[in-house]
OpenMM code with the backbone's topology and positions (N, CA, C; nanometers):
from openmm import Vec3, app, unit

residues = "MET ARG PRO MET THR GLN ALA ASP VAL ASP GLU VAL LEU ARG ILE GLU GLN ALA VAL GLN ALA TYR PRO TRP THR ARG GLY ASN PHE ILE ALA ALA LEU ASP SER GLY TYR VAL CYS ARG VAL ASP GLU HIS ALA GLY GLU ILE ARG GLY TYR ALA ILE LEU MET PRO SER MET GLU GLU ALA GLU LEU LEU ASN ILE GLY VAL ALA PRO SER ARG GLN HIS GLN GLY LEU GLY ARG SER MET LEU ASP GLU MET LEU GLU ILE SER GLN ALA ARG ASN MET ARG ARG VAL PHE LEU GLU VAL ARG PRO SER ASN VAL ALA ALA VAL ALA LEU TYR ARG SER SER GLY PHE ALA VAL ILE GLY VAL ARG ARG GLY TYR TYR ARG ASN ALA ASN GLY SER GLU ASP ALA ILE THR MET ALA ARG ASP LEU THR GLN LEU THR PRO VAL PRO PRO ALA VAL GLU GLY GLU GLY ARG GLY".split()
positions = [
    Vec3(0.2716, 1.1450, -0.6112),
    Vec3(0.2978, 1.0205, -0.6530),
    Vec3(0.2736, 0.9329, -0.8281),
    Vec3(0.3469, 0.8957, -0.8580),
    Vec3(0.2931, 0.8904, -1.0128),
    Vec3(0.2771, 0.7841, -1.0697),
    Vec3(0.2064, 0.7708, -1.1639),
    Vec3(0.1389, 0.5802, -1.1678),
    Vec3(0.2132, 0.4723, -1.2104),
    Vec3(0.2569, 0.3392, -1.1476),
    Vec3(0.3198, 0.2660, -1.1913),
    Vec3(0.3152, 0.2773, -1.3269),
    Vec3(0.4713, 0.1881, -1.3697),
    Vec3(0.4962, 0.1969, -1.5380),
    Vec3(0.4957, 0.0095, -1.5219),
    Vec3(0.5431, -0.0911, -1.6438),
    Vec3(0.5707, -0.1742, -1.6254),
    Vec3(0.7105, -0.2012, -1.6541),
    Vec3(0.7578, -0.0360, -1.6453),
    Vec3(0.9107, 0.0016, -1.6935),
    Vec3(0.9173, 0.0371, -1.5189),
    Vec3(0.8561, 0.0315, -1.4907),
    Vec3(0.9405, 0.0645, -1.2900),
    Vec3(0.9737, -0.1271, -1.2551),
    Vec3(0.8950, -0.2294, -1.2909),
    Vec3(0.8917, -0.3281, -1.2112),
    Vec3(1.0180, -0.3942, -1.1948),
    Vec3(1.1093, -0.3769, -1.2164),
    Vec3(1.2256, -0.4020, -1.1964),
    Vec3(1.2578, -0.3451, -1.0784),
    Vec3(1.2928, -0.2018, -1.0116),
    Vec3(1.2969, -0.1149, -0.9254),
    Vec3(1.2235, -0.1510, -0.8261),
    Vec3(1.1225, -0.1191, -0.8819),
    Vec3(1.0128, -0.1967, -0.7779),
    Vec3(1.0414, -0.3305, -0.6337),
    Vec3(1.0738, -0.4367, -0.7454),
    Vec3(1.1318, -0.5256, -0.6944),
    Vec3(1.1967, -0.5759, -0.6435),
    Vec3(1.3290, -0.4235, -0.6965),
    Vec3(1.3830, -0.4479, -0.6025),
    Vec3(1.4471, -0.4344, -0.4751),
    Vec3(1.2882, -0.3322, -0.4132),
    Vec3(1.3033, -0.1689, -0.3142),
    Vec3(1.2167, -0.3732, -0.2705),
    Vec3(1.1480, -0.4596, -0.3116),
    Vec3(1.0620, -0.4763, -0.2277),
    Vec3(1.1387, -0.6230, -0.1326),
    Vec3(1.2554, -0.6248, -0.2187),
    Vec3(1.3309, -0.7780, -0.2070),
    Vec3(1.4135, -0.7009, -0.1238),
    Vec3(1.4338, -0.6155, -0.0661),
    Vec3(1.4971, -0.5465, 0.0594),
    Vec3(1.4127, -0.5211, 0.1636),
    Vec3(1.2819, -0.4733, 0.1260),
    Vec3(1.2235, -0.5251, 0.2739),
    Vec3(1.1465, -0.6062, 0.3152),
    Vec3(1.1102, -0.7043, 0.2330),
    Vec3(1.0017, -0.8312, 0.3145),
    Vec3(1.0599, -0.9459, 0.2521),
    Vec3(1.1038, -1.0170, 0.4021),
    Vec3(1.0548, -1.1348, 0.3808),
    Vec3(1.0615, -1.2408, 0.3305),
    Vec3(0.9983, -1.2813, 0.2547),
    Vec3(0.8707, -1.3572, 0.1585),
    Vec3(0.7413, -1.1923, 0.0550),
    Vec3(0.9125, -1.1127, -0.0515),
    Vec3(0.8531, -1.0589, -0.1274),
    Vec3(0.7416, -1.0759, -0.2473),
    Vec3(0.6730, -0.9969, -0.2661),
    Vec3(0.6118, -1.0406, -0.3911),
    Vec3(0.6526, -1.0796, -0.5110),
    Vec3(0.6059, -1.1804, -0.6383),
    Vec3(0.7428, -1.1514, -0.7303),
    Vec3(0.7187, -1.1083, -0.8283),
    Vec3(0.7889, -1.0737, -0.9213),
    Vec3(0.7322, -0.9875, -1.0335),
    Vec3(0.6760, -0.9762, -1.1251),
    Vec3(0.6049, -1.0762, -1.0948),
    Vec3(0.4653, -1.1518, -1.2068),
    Vec3(0.3403, -1.1251, -1.0964),
    Vec3(0.4220, -1.0591, -0.9722),
    Vec3(0.2851, -1.0268, -0.8184),
    Vec3(0.2557, -0.8743, -0.8857),
    Vec3(0.3891, -0.7663, -0.9473),
    Vec3(0.3263, -0.7383, -0.9765),
    Vec3(0.2632, -0.6764, -1.1233),
    Vec3(0.3240, -0.7565, -1.1836),
    Vec3(0.2544, -0.7889, -1.3608),
    Vec3(0.1266, -0.7919, -1.3565),
    Vec3(0.0908, -0.8806, -1.2777),
    Vec3(-0.0644, -0.8440, -1.2660),
    Vec3(-0.1958, -0.8381, -1.1712),
    Vec3(-0.0979, -0.6776, -1.0811),
    Vec3(-0.1836, -0.5798, -1.0096),
    Vec3(-0.1902, -0.5308, -1.1711),
    Vec3(-0.0497, -0.4635, -1.2348),
    Vec3(-0.1643, -0.4006, -1.3415),
    Vec3(-0.1008, -0.3683, -1.4558),
    Vec3(-0.1559, -0.5853, -1.4882),
    Vec3(-0.2861, -0.5660, -1.5761),
    Vec3(-0.4379, -0.5847, -1.5729),
    Vec3(-0.4363, -0.5744, -1.3909),
    Vec3(-0.5760, -0.6400, -1.3451),
    Vec3(-0.6157, -0.4187, -1.3122),
    Vec3(-0.5540, -0.3743, -1.3426),
    Vec3(-0.7131, -0.2459, -1.3317),
    Vec3(-0.6214, -0.1848, -1.2349),
    Vec3(-0.5303, -0.2628, -1.1202),
    Vec3(-0.5076, -0.1964, -0.9458),
    Vec3(-0.4888, -0.0535, -0.9485),
    Vec3(-0.4472, 0.0077, -0.8575),
    Vec3(-0.3842, 0.1318, -0.8452),
    Vec3(-0.2586, 0.1345, -0.8135),
    Vec3(-0.2145, 0.1759, -0.8664),
    Vec3(-0.0637, 0.0629, -0.8419),
    Vec3(-0.0082, 0.2441, -0.8522),
    Vec3(0.0745, 0.2721, -0.7453),
    Vec3(0.1584, 0.4173, -0.8276),
    Vec3(0.3106, 0.3362, -0.7282),
    Vec3(0.4219, 0.4910, -0.8233),
    Vec3(0.5569, 0.4553, -0.7007),
    Vec3(0.5988, 0.6124, -0.7235),
    Vec3(0.6416, 0.6372, -0.6133),
    Vec3(0.7169, 0.7600, -0.5079),
    Vec3(0.8296, 0.7674, -0.5739),
    Vec3(0.8204, 0.8224, -0.6982),
    Vec3(1.0103, 0.9002, -0.7716),
    Vec3(1.0641, 1.0606, -0.7409),
    Vec3(1.1980, 1.0449, -0.6795),
    Vec3(1.1729, 1.2141, -0.7205),
    Vec3(1.3154, 1.1315, -0.7397),
    Vec3(1.3775, 1.2626, -0.8843),
    Vec3(1.4691, 1.3412, -0.9371),
    Vec3(1.5390, 1.1901, -0.9120),
    Vec3(1.4216, 1.0748, -1.0243),
    Vec3(1.4500, 0.9944, -1.1399),
    Vec3(1.4894, 0.8747, -1.0020),
    Vec3(1.5373, 0.8909, -0.8540),
    Vec3(1.5009, 0.7658, -0.8297),
    Vec3(1.3641, 0.7174, -0.7169),
    Vec3(1.3277, 0.6020, -0.7638),
    Vec3(1.1648, 0.5746, -0.7007),
    Vec3(1.1732, 0.5125, -0.5560),
    Vec3(1.1415, 0.6031, -0.4701),
    Vec3(1.2225, 0.5351, -0.3660),
    Vec3(1.0834, 0.4962, -0.1751),
    Vec3(0.9094, 0.4702, -0.3327),
    Vec3(0.8859, 0.3519, -0.3672),
    Vec3(0.8030, 0.3031, -0.3917),
    Vec3(0.6625, 0.2568, -0.3546),
    Vec3(0.5664, 0.2761, -0.3992),
    Vec3(0.4273, 0.1789, -0.3296),
    Vec3(0.2929, 0.1483, -0.3968),
    Vec3(0.2066, 0.1488, -0.3060),
    Vec3(0.0880, 0.0971, -0.4605),
    Vec3(-0.0014, -0.0735, -0.3835),
    Vec3(-0.0757, -0.1323, -0.4622),
    Vec3(-0.2200, -0.1590, -0.3768),
    Vec3(-0.3323, -0.0593, -0.4295),
    Vec3(-0.4757, -0.0717, -0.3936),
    Vec3(-0.5433, -0.1225, -0.5402),
    Vec3(-0.6043, -0.2620, -0.4168),
    Vec3(-0.7537, -0.2994, -0.5472),
    Vec3(-0.8883, -0.2568, -0.5319),
    Vec3(-0.9284, -0.1732, -0.6045),
    Vec3(-1.0746, -0.1570, -0.5314),
    Vec3(-1.1471, -0.2615, -0.5784),
    Vec3(-1.2917, -0.1803, -0.5226),
    Vec3(-1.4074, -0.3620, -0.5279),
    Vec3(-1.4652, -0.2316, -0.4806),
    Vec3(-1.5450, -0.2883, -0.5709),
    Vec3(-1.7620, -0.1638, -0.5885),
    Vec3(-1.7096, -0.0749, -0.4534),
    Vec3(-1.7316, -0.0982, -0.3397),
    Vec3(-1.7287, 0.0814, -0.2482),
    Vec3(-1.6327, 0.0512, -0.1853),
    Vec3(-1.5395, -0.0590, -0.1631),
    Vec3(-1.4299, -0.1082, -0.1271),
    Vec3(-1.3046, -0.1158, -0.1501),
    Vec3(-1.1470, -0.0706, -0.0773),
    Vec3(-1.0386, -0.1563, -0.1986),
    Vec3(-0.9425, -0.1903, -0.0763),
    Vec3(-0.8725, -0.2565, -0.1052),
    Vec3(-0.8074, -0.3206, -0.0149),
    Vec3(-0.6651, -0.2376, -0.0063),
    Vec3(-0.5790, -0.2675, 0.1080),
    Vec3(-0.4186, -0.1737, 0.0329),
    Vec3(-0.3956, -0.3573, 0.0252),
    Vec3(-0.3077, -0.3673, -0.1200),
    Vec3(-0.2588, -0.4711, -0.0893),
    Vec3(-0.1340, -0.4685, -0.0443),
    Vec3(-0.0034, -0.3206, -0.1684),
    Vec3(0.0975, -0.3862, -0.1142),
    Vec3(0.1621, -0.2199, -0.0705),
    Vec3(0.2764, -0.1763, -0.0110),
    Vec3(0.3365, -0.1004, 0.0517),
    Vec3(0.4874, -0.0705, 0.0933),
    Vec3(0.5228, -0.0193, -0.0342),
    Vec3(0.6904, -0.0327, 0.0513),
    Vec3(0.7481, 0.1061, 0.0200),
    Vec3(0.9241, 0.1640, 0.1824),
    Vec3(0.9442, 0.2582, 0.1205),
    Vec3(1.1358, 0.1942, 0.0755),
    Vec3(1.1359, 0.2080, -0.0204),
    Vec3(1.3216, 0.2029, -0.0082),
    Vec3(1.3586, 0.2145, 0.1391),
    Vec3(1.4903, 0.1503, 0.2040),
    Vec3(1.5607, 0.1081, 0.3412),
    Vec3(1.6609, 0.2656, 0.3443),
    Vec3(1.6735, 0.3330, 0.2782),
    Vec3(1.8038, 0.4499, 0.2750),
    Vec3(1.6459, 0.5610, 0.3036),
    Vec3(1.4900, 0.5480, 0.2650),
    Vec3(1.3460, 0.6272, 0.2928),
    Vec3(1.3298, 0.6315, 0.3692),
    Vec3(1.3575, 0.4872, 0.4541),
    Vec3(1.2506, 0.4897, 0.5490),
    Vec3(1.2882, 0.6172, 0.6606),
    Vec3(1.1473, 0.6147, 0.7433),
    Vec3(1.2060, 0.6562, 0.8678),
    Vec3(1.1512, 0.7740, 0.7613),
    Vec3(1.1349, 0.8337, 0.7206),
    Vec3(1.1315, 1.0509, 0.7265),
    Vec3(1.0384, 1.0692, 0.6466),
    Vec3(0.9259, 0.9762, 0.7079),
    Vec3(0.7773, 0.9860, 0.6931),
    Vec3(0.6787, 0.9490, 0.5105),
    Vec3(0.7350, 0.9346, 0.4354),
    Vec3(0.7406, 0.8797, 0.3015),
    Vec3(0.6181, 0.7360, 0.2771),
    Vec3(0.6333, 0.6949, 0.3823),
    Vec3(0.5647, 0.5835, 0.4220),
    Vec3(0.4546, 0.6032, 0.4699),
    Vec3(0.4406, 0.7169, 0.5307),
    Vec3(0.2506, 0.7476, 0.5930),
    Vec3(0.2159, 0.9244, 0.4139),
    Vec3(0.2760, 0.9575, 0.3481),
    Vec3(0.2443, 0.9984, 0.2549),
    Vec3(0.1906, 0.9281, 0.1665),
    Vec3(0.2473, 0.8071, 0.1148),
    Vec3(0.2213, 0.7690, 0.0063),
    Vec3(0.0826, 0.6769, 0.1117),
    Vec3(0.0527, 0.6613, 0.1807),
    Vec3(-0.0657, 0.6288, 0.2404),
    Vec3(-0.1810, 0.6666, 0.2196),
    Vec3(-0.1104, 0.8537, 0.3157),
    Vec3(-0.2364, 0.9102, 0.2960),
    Vec3(-0.3453, 0.9553, 0.1438),
    Vec3(-0.2017, 0.9946, 0.0175),
    Vec3(-0.2684, 0.9567, -0.1392),
    Vec3(-0.3641, 0.8142, -0.1357),
    Vec3(-0.2871, 0.7414, -0.1203),
    Vec3(-0.3716, 0.6657, -0.1191),
    Vec3(-0.4991, 0.6360, -0.0559),
    Vec3(-0.5175, 0.6461, 0.0892),
    Vec3(-0.7208, 0.6182, 0.0746),
    Vec3(-0.7536, 0.8161, 0.0076),
    Vec3(-0.6671, 0.9356, 0.0175),
    Vec3(-0.7141, 1.0010, -0.0981),
    Vec3(-0.7238, 0.9724, -0.1688),
    Vec3(-0.7734, 0.9083, -0.3069),
    Vec3(-0.7774, 0.7778, -0.4653),
    Vec3(-0.8949, 0.7299, -0.3865),
    Vec3(-0.8618, 0.6754, -0.3513),
    Vec3(-0.9839, 0.5396, -0.2471),
    Vec3(-1.1009, 0.6549, -0.2579),
    Vec3(-1.1407, 0.7565, -0.1895),
    Vec3(-1.1783, 0.8525, -0.1568),
    Vec3(-1.2570, 0.9141, -0.3266),
    Vec3(-1.1952, 0.9709, -0.3761),
    Vec3(-1.1556, 1.0402, -0.4775),
    Vec3(-1.2835, 0.9707, -0.5764),
    Vec3(-1.2972, 0.7724, -0.5810),
    Vec3(-1.3638, 0.6651, -0.6123),
    Vec3(-1.4955, 0.6715, -0.5441),
    Vec3(-1.4804, 0.7015, -0.3886),
    Vec3(-1.6628, 0.6318, -0.3734),
    Vec3(-1.6121, 0.5787, -0.3095),
    Vec3(-1.4555, 0.5125, -0.2816),
    Vec3(-1.5128, 0.4342, -0.1983),
    Vec3(-1.5450, 0.4501, 0.0341),
    Vec3(-1.5904, 0.3343, 0.0229),
    Vec3(-1.6555, 0.3642, 0.1271),
    Vec3(-1.5276, 0.3213, 0.2884),
    Vec3(-1.4694, 0.2068, 0.2913),
    Vec3(-1.3547, 0.1704, 0.3625),
    Vec3(-1.2600, 0.0894, 0.2650),
    Vec3(-1.1607, 0.1353, 0.3279),
    Vec3(-0.9801, 0.0498, 0.3445),
    Vec3(-0.9606, -0.0444, 0.3699),
    Vec3(-0.9072, -0.2169, 0.3235),
    Vec3(-0.8670, -0.2436, 0.4295),
    Vec3(-0.7331, -0.2993, 0.3867),
    Vec3(-0.6356, -0.4262, 0.4669),
    Vec3(-0.6209, -0.4334, 0.5191),
    Vec3(-0.5570, -0.5580, 0.5725),
    Vec3(-0.3366, -0.6453, 0.5320),
    Vec3(-0.3569, -0.6866, 0.6563),
    Vec3(-0.2385, -0.6774, 0.5851),
    Vec3(-0.1805, -0.7283, 0.8023),
    Vec3(-0.1116, -0.6805, 0.8394),
    Vec3(0.0393, -0.7490, 0.8504),
    Vec3(0.1880, -0.7869, 0.8913),
    Vec3(0.1944, -0.9308, 1.0186),
    Vec3(0.2494, -0.8080, 1.1794),
    Vec3(0.1795, -0.8740, 1.2712),
    Vec3(0.2285, -0.8377, 1.4002),
    Vec3(0.2415, -0.7712, 1.4549),
    Vec3(0.4125, -0.8872, 1.3875),
    Vec3(0.5730, -0.8610, 1.4036),
    Vec3(0.5997, -0.7226, 1.3246),
    Vec3(0.5480, -0.6368, 1.2442),
    Vec3(0.5843, -0.4996, 1.1603),
    Vec3(0.5465, -0.3593, 1.2636),
    Vec3(0.5807, -0.3563, 1.3442),
    Vec3(0.5618, -0.3274, 1.4599),
    Vec3(0.5016, -0.1352, 1.4053),
    Vec3(0.6061, -0.0815, 1.2713),
    Vec3(0.6445, 0.0086, 1.2644),
    Vec3(0.4637, 0.0567, 1.2160),
    Vec3(0.4864, -0.0756, 1.1755),
    Vec3(0.3787, -0.0318, 1.0404),
    Vec3(0.1612, -0.0236, 1.1183),
    Vec3(0.1861, -0.1176, 1.1614),
    Vec3(0.0641, -0.1552, 1.2542),
    Vec3(0.1007, -0.0095, 1.2905),
    Vec3(0.2303, 0.0104, 1.3749),
    Vec3(0.1815, 0.1792, 1.4703),
    Vec3(0.1326, 0.2896, 1.3371),
    Vec3(0.2143, 0.2579, 1.2117),
    Vec3(0.1501, 0.3501, 1.1551),
    Vec3(0.0128, 0.3320, 1.0369),
    Vec3(-0.0375, 0.2368, 1.0823),
    Vec3(-0.1674, 0.2159, 0.9746),
    Vec3(-0.3322, 0.3067, 1.1105),
    Vec3(-0.2460, 0.2565, 1.2772),
    Vec3(-0.3655, 0.3075, 1.3480),
    Vec3(-0.3000, 0.4349, 1.3475),
    Vec3(-0.2816, 0.4907, 1.3579),
    Vec3(-0.2352, 0.6363, 1.3727),
    Vec3(-0.2304, 0.6857, 1.2416),
    Vec3(-0.3133, 0.6428, 1.1507),
    Vec3(-0.3742, 0.7286, 1.0524),
    Vec3(-0.5802, 0.6747, 1.0098),
    Vec3(-0.5909, 0.6157, 1.1672),
    Vec3(-0.7835, 0.5867, 1.1311),
    Vec3(-0.7273, 0.4389, 1.1767),
    Vec3(-0.6618, 0.4269, 1.1306),
    Vec3(-0.7376, 0.2287, 1.0874),
    Vec3(-0.7609, 0.1422, 1.2848),
    Vec3(-0.7661, 0.0748, 1.2353),
    Vec3(-0.8705, -0.0180, 1.3219),
    Vec3(-0.8754, -0.2354, 1.3150),
    Vec3(-0.8090, -0.2458, 1.4023),
    Vec3(-0.7888, -0.3632, 1.3886),
    Vec3(-0.9934, -0.4258, 1.4217),
    Vec3(-1.0043, -0.5072, 1.3013),
    Vec3(-1.0971, -0.6232, 1.3109),
    Vec3(-1.1087, -0.7331, 1.2900),
    Vec3(-0.9884, -0.7747, 1.2563),
    Vec3(-0.9876, -0.9279, 1.2703),
    Vec3(-0.8516, -0.9923, 1.3127),
    Vec3(-0.8252, -1.1593, 1.2520),
    Vec3(-0.6587, -1.1701, 1.2789),
    Vec3(-0.7285, -1.3078, 1.1523),
    Vec3(-0.6383, -1.3213, 1.0638),
    Vec3(-0.6455, -1.4467, 1.0141),
    Vec3(-0.5072, -1.5139, 1.0898),
    Vec3(-0.5725, -1.6486, 1.1795),
    Vec3(-0.4425, -1.7315, 1.0852),
    Vec3(-0.3952, -1.8753, 1.0470),
    Vec3(-0.2055, -1.8033, 1.0674),
    Vec3(-0.1331, -1.8324, 0.9463),
    Vec3(-0.1149, -1.7904, 0.7828),
    Vec3(-0.2055, -1.6129, 0.7968),
    Vec3(-0.1878, -1.5596, 0.7118),
    Vec3(-0.0691, -1.5735, 0.6199),
    Vec3(0.0488, -1.5293, 0.6698),
    Vec3(0.1420, -1.5125, 0.6173),
    Vec3(0.3111, -1.6041, 0.6104),
    Vec3(0.3490, -1.6662, 0.5181),
    Vec3(0.4298, -1.7133, 0.5507),
    Vec3(0.6111, -1.6242, 0.7191),
    Vec3(0.6454, -1.7608, 0.7249),
    Vec3(0.7047, -1.7247, 0.8171),
    Vec3(0.8734, -1.7836, 0.8633),
    Vec3(0.9287, -1.8089, 0.9390),
    Vec3(1.0852, -1.8486, 0.9517),
    Vec3(1.0093, -2.0143, 0.9720),
    Vec3(0.9318, -1.9764, 1.1526),
    Vec3(0.9043, -2.1191, 1.2202),
    Vec3(0.7542, -2.1061, 1.1515),
    Vec3(0.7594, -2.1010, 0.9405),
    Vec3(0.6119, -2.1597, 0.9298),
    Vec3(0.5078, -2.0825, 0.9135),
    Vec3(0.4725, -2.0214, 0.9841),
    Vec3(0.2949, -1.8916, 0.9781),
    Vec3(0.3320, -1.8172, 1.0625),
    Vec3(0.1942, -1.6931, 0.9990),
    Vec3(0.2435, -1.5295, 1.0975),
    Vec3(0.1163, -1.4701, 1.0916),
    Vec3(0.0588, -1.4694, 1.2045),
    Vec3(-0.0755, -1.4422, 1.1665),
    Vec3(-0.0712, -1.2708, 1.1112),
    Vec3(-0.1816, -1.2336, 1.0220),
    Vec3(-0.2154, -1.1420, 0.9714),
    Vec3(-0.3039, -1.0330, 1.0531),
    Vec3(-0.2781, -0.9310, 1.1029),
    Vec3(-0.3717, -0.8746, 1.2335),
    Vec3(-0.4777, -0.7904, 1.0334),
    Vec3(-0.6113, -0.8081, 1.0144),
    Vec3(-0.7068, -0.7345, 0.9698),
    Vec3(-0.7323, -0.6219, 1.0048),
    Vec3(-0.7162, -0.4774, 0.9397),
    Vec3(-0.7668, -0.3585, 0.9973),
    Vec3(-0.7868, -0.2977, 0.8467),
    Vec3(-0.8972, -0.1953, 0.9158),
    Vec3(-0.9811, -0.0996, 0.8077),
    Vec3(-1.0111, 0.0936, 0.8620),
    Vec3(-1.0113, 0.0806, 0.7720),
    Vec3(-1.0310, 0.2912, 0.7777),
    Vec3(-1.1650, 0.2815, 0.7130),
    Vec3(-1.2673, 0.3680, 0.8162),
    Vec3(-1.4080, 0.3946, 0.7296),
    Vec3(-1.3360, 0.5438, 0.6717),
    Vec3(-1.3884, 0.5403, 0.5503),
    Vec3(-1.3577, 0.7039, 0.4678),
    Vec3(-1.5174, 0.8266, 0.4470),
    Vec3(-1.6262, 0.7267, 0.5127),
    Vec3(-1.7698, 0.8536, 0.5021),
    Vec3(-1.7180, 0.9649, 0.5483),
    Vec3(-1.7280, 0.9951, 0.6880),
    Vec3(-1.6401, 1.0494, 0.7775),
    Vec3(-1.5803, 1.1620, 0.7447),
    Vec3(-1.4535, 1.1378, 0.6266),
    Vec3(-1.3912, 1.2427, 0.5452),
    Vec3(-1.4690, 1.3269, 0.5054),
    Vec3(-1.3860, 1.4465, 0.4406),
    Vec3(-1.4215, 1.5537, 0.4213),
    Vec3(-1.4249, 1.4533, 0.2370),
    Vec3(-1.4858, 1.4833, 0.1158),
    Vec3(-1.4870, 1.4396, -0.0099),
    Vec3(-1.3630, 1.5923, -0.1109),
    Vec3(-1.2590, 1.4554, -0.0731),
    Vec3(-1.1169, 1.4822, -0.1878),
    Vec3(-1.2191, 1.5464, -0.3763),
    Vec3(-1.2226, 1.5983, -0.3868),
    Vec3(-1.2272, 1.6259, -0.5755),
    Vec3(-1.0789, 1.5199, -0.6844),
    Vec3(-1.1965, 1.4511, -0.7401),
    Vec3(-1.1469, 1.3555, -0.7779),
    Vec3(-0.9423, 1.4244, -0.8607),
    Vec3(-0.9237, 1.3131, -0.8623),
    Vec3(-0.7768, 1.3090, -0.9108),
    Vec3(-0.7550, 1.3054, -1.0477),
    Vec3(-0.6824, 1.3701, -1.1228),
    Vec3(-0.6588, 1.4088, -1.2294),
    Vec3(-0.4826, 1.3068, -1.3156),
    Vec3(-0.5193, 1.1238, -1.3473),
    Vec3(-0.4530, 1.0215, -1.3959),
    Vec3(-0.2966, 1.1326, -1.4192),
    Vec3(-0.2305, 1.1030, -1.3677),
    Vec3(-0.0583, 1.1547, -1.3883),
    Vec3(-0.0432, 1.2508, -1.2673),
    Vec3(-0.1102, 1.3087, -1.1767),
    Vec3(-0.0790, 1.4727, -1.1149),
    Vec3(-0.0568, 1.3408, -0.9756),
    Vec3(-0.0496, 1.4197, -0.9030),
    Vec3(0.0158, 1.3308, -0.8143),
    Vec3(0.0980, 1.4549, -0.6873),
    Vec3(0.1696, 1.4035, -0.5342),
    Vec3(0.1679, 1.4883, -0.4550),
    Vec3(0.3349, 1.4640, -0.4727),
    Vec3(0.3847, 1.3674, -0.4759),
    Vec3(0.4933, 1.3057, -0.4590),
    Vec3(0.5825, 1.4249, -0.5560),
] * unit.nanometer
topology = app.Topology()
chain = topology.addChain("A")
for resn in residues:
    res = topology.addResidue(resn, chain)
    for name in ("N", "CA", "C"):
        topology.addAtom(name, app.Element.getBySymbol(name[0]), res)
């Protein structure tokens, strides 16, 4: 994965709109970049296949968004991107990573559980949906028990 740039936003937004019923806006992605969040894209042969956005704060981080292009789903890319965001968090000495996920997103819930995230709560009516709202499952992963990884060099990635 490599750092996301402003030039990537149109393609990232296209993927977001294809995979989310209630997608982030262009402004959300621009704000994440402008705020200095960890914004990454997975690119191969000039094609952006996925993206992930992490908001670090003190000793914790929140995974705000992760998406994989529909044509690239079910190939392990989501897991690879999640793993890299966890490695970045650990390299920045984050102790925990949080996220919210829709209970109806069964595949994402399974991915997060298999990656060591545990349910820590529920936010009632957090997400919009066709019926008005949907709860969010709040999950967290403790990073203090992992083997330390060396700090990543900006611009290096596994993608």
